[in-house]
N, C-alpha and C positions, 0 to 999 in steps of 0.2 A: 806730908803733914802740913797743916795750915795753922797759922797763929789763932789763938782764941779771939772770939768776937770782941770781948771786953778790951783786949790789948789794942785791936785795930781802932775801935771807937775812941779810946783814950789818945792814941797817936794822932788821929784826925782832928780831935778837938784842940790839940796843942798848936796846930798850924794856924798862921795868921790869916785873917780874912782877906779876900781879894779886894784891893781898893777899887772904887768906882771911878771910871775914867770920864773926864769931861768930854763934850762933843768934839772939841778941837783935837784931843788926843786920838779919838777914834778916826778922824780924818787922816792923821799922820800914819796910823796903822794901815788904813786902806791904801795910802800912797805907797807904803812899803810893799804891800801885797801886789799892787799894780806894777811897781818897778820890778818886783820879782818875776811876774809874768812876762814883762818886757824882756828880761834877760833870758828867760826860758825860750821865748819865741826867737830871740836873736841867736841862741845856740842851736835851735832846731832848723833854722834856715839851711845851713850847710848839709844837714842830713837829708832834707827834702830835695835839695839840688842834686845830691848824689843819686838819690832814688829816681828822680826825673831823668837824669842822664842815662842811667842803666835802662830805664824803660824805653828811651829814645833809641839807644843803640840796639836793643833787642827788637824793637819795632822796625828799625831800619834794616836789620839783618833779614827779617821775615819779608820785607819788601823786595830784597834782592832775589830771594828764592821762594816764590809763591807756591802754595800747595796746589797741585793739579790732581783732580779726582776724576776717575772714569770707571764705568761698569760695563761689562760685556757678558752676554749670555751665549753659551756655546752648547750645541747638541753633539753627543757622542754616540755612535752606533757600537754597541757591545758585540764582540764575537760570541760564539756558542761557549767557548772555554777560554780562560785566560783574561788578561787585562787589555783594555783599550788605552793606548798612550796618546797624549795630546801635548803639543808645545804651547806654552803660554807666551803670547805675543806682547811682551812688556814694552812700554814706551821709554826705553832707555836712551833714545836719541835726544831726549830733553837734557841729558847730563853733559852734552858737548865733549865727549871723550874723557870726561873725568871719571875716576872710579867711584862707584856708589856702594853704599851699605844697603843690603837687601834683607828684608824681614818677610818671610813667607809663612803663612798660617794655613793649615789644611785640616779638614775634619777627619774623623776616624775612617779607616779602611781605604785611605788614599795613599798611593805610592808616589814618591817624589824622586826625580832624577836631577841631581844638582851637579854643576861643574866642580871638579876637584882642584882646579887651578893649574893642573899639569897636562891639560889636553884631554883628560879622561872625564869620567863621571862617577858619582857616588849615588847609589840608590838606597832610599830609606822608606820603610813602611810604617805608617802611623797606626799604632795599636791603642792609642788613648782617645778620649773624646775630642781633643784638639791638639795638634802638634805644631811647634814653631821651629823654623829653621832660619839660620842667619848666615849670610855671606858678607864678608867685609870689604872686598876689593873687586866687586863685580863690574865688568866693562860691557856686558851684553854680547860678547863674542860667542858664547856657548848658550844654547837655549835652556830654559828651565822647563822640565816636562813633568806632567802628572799622569797617573793612570788610575782607573777604577775598574772593578770587576763585576759590580752589582748594579742593577738599575736603581736610579734615584736622582735626587737633586743634591749637588755638592757645592758649597760656597767656599771659595778660596780667596784669601786676602793677601795682597802683596803690597809692601811699602818699600820704596827705594828713595834714598836721599844722597845728595852730593852737595858740593859748594854751589852748583848751578841750579839745582831744582829739588823739589820734594814732590814725589808722585805717589798717590795711593790708588791702587787698582783692585777691583773686585771682579772675579770671574765666577759666574754661576754655570756649572756644568750640569746638563740634563742628560743622564745616561739611560739609554733604552735598548732593548734587544728587538731586532726586526722580526 
């Protein structure tokens, strides 16, 4: 509910009129406003300094481990029946014996053989449009392998990162039957 218009008009008419300020008083008001802006700027300086420090540290960290990108196209001869397996030659030597986190993305109908961490391997078949696999302490001692059974072009993305390096690799597999 709202009050009647007559009540609002009567209440507003009872308020005293605003006195007109002389020019000197307006100058004092603008001085107060500028001093208020000065305090705001003074308080904002530490916030900007913290933000600049964070950006410097993040930029410095990226300078230590620059991103390396490479692309390789590989041809695979498919057998009459079954899958053709191929090892992916990852540039893990860039990690200087540090364990790396590996993210592997493959398209549909690609089989992947991943090390299980105990000397064996784990095989997975991608049944979706794109599949993603992640290894957390990969040292490059066991190969990552992929297999395809049908002719076509398959694009595989591998990203591996450690304290030493960040590497992005793209493998384009061209599978054909002879």
